[in-house]
C-alpha positions in Angstrom: -0.1 0.1 -0.2 1.0 3.5 -0.8 1.5 6.2 2.2 -0.2 8.6 0.1 -3.4 6.2 -0.5 -3.2 5.6 3.5 -3.5 9.1 4.2 -5.8 10.1 1.5 -8.3 7.4 3.0 -8.2 8.7 6.7 -8.5 12.1 5.6 -11.8 10.8 3.5 -13.6 9.2 6.2 -12.8 11.8 9.0 -13.9 14.6 6.5 -16.9 12.7 5.4 -17.6 11.8 9.4 -17.6 15.5 10.3 -19.6 16.8 7.5 -22.4 18.2 8.5 -23.8 17.8 5.0 -23.7 14.3 4.9 -26.1 12.0 6.0 -25.2 9.3 4.0 -22.7 7.9 7.0 -25.3 7.6 9.0 -27.9 5.8 6.9 -25.1 3.7 5.6 -24.1 2.0 8.8 -20.8 0.8 10.3 -18.9 -0.8 7.0 -15.9 -2.1 6.2 -13.2 -1.3 3.5 -9.8 -3.2 2.7 -6.6 -0.6 2.2 -3.9 -2.1 0.1 -2.3 -1.6 -3.2 -4.4 -2.6 -6.6 -2.1 -5.4 -7.5 -2.2 -9.0 -6.0 1.1 -10.0 -5.2 3.1 -12.4 -2.8 5.7 -10.9 -0.7 8.1 -12.9 -2.6 7.3 -11.6 -5.7 7.6 -8.3 -4.4 11.2 -8.5 -3.1 11.8 -9.8 -6.9 10.0 -7.0 -8.2 11.5 -4.2 -5.7 15.4 -6.0 -6.6 14.6 -6.1 -10.0 13.9 -2.3 -10.1 17.0 -1.3 -8.2 19.4 -3.2 -10.5 20.3 -5.6 -8.2 20.4 -9.3 -7.9 17.2 -10.9 -7.5 18.7 -14.2 -7.1 19.8 -13.4 -3.7 15.7 -13.1 -3.1 14.8 -16.6 -1.4 11.1 -18.1 -1.6 10.3 -20.8 0.7 7.5 -22.4 1.2 5.2 -22.0 4.6 4.7 -25.1 6.3 1.0 -26.2 6.6 0.4 -26.6 10.2 2.6 -25.5 12.8 5.8 -23.4 12.0 5.4 -19.9 13.4 2.6 -17.3 13.5 -1.1 -18.7 12.2 -1.2 -16.7 8.5 -3.4 -17.5 5.4 -0.9 -18.0 2.3 -3.0 -15.4 0.8 -3.4 -11.9 3.0 -4.8 -9.7 -0.7 -7.4 -7.7 -0.2 -9.9 -6.8 -2.9 -9.7 -2.4 -2.5 -12.3 -2.2 -5.9 -15.0 -0.6 -2.7 -12.8 1.6 -1.4 -11.4 2.9 -4.9 -15.0 3.4 -5.4 -15.5 5.9 -2.0 -12.4 7.4 -2.6 -13.6 7.9 -6.4 -9.8 6.7 -7.5 -7.9 4.0 -8.4 -5.6 3.4 -5.9 -1.6 2.7 -7.1 -0.4 -0.7 -7.7 3.3 -2.3 -6.7 4.1 -1.0 -9.9 3.3 2.6 -9.1 4.3 2.3 -5.6 7.7 0.7 -6.2 8.9 3.3 -9.0 7.3 6.2 -6.3 9.2 4.9 -3.7 12.7 4.3 -4.6 12.7 6.3 -7.7 
């Protein structure tokens, strides 16, 4: 996720909650919005993408298979989120991994 998207999302919802002219927040009730990048990518793919972007040896990135049971903190293998609802709410496309890496690393 890009920091500008996080800040923009927080700003949007704070302003919406504080707006005296916007009754939609009360009408819609509690909602859940996923905040992340718009590109589904594994941690390994992200590390490889960053290494390639920085013109470094991506063979130093080691992918490992997660154990099916045990082996640390339980976590699903796929932690991607659908951000379409948030993008519609904000009225903008959220950055993908390519834009985030290029902006972050130049």
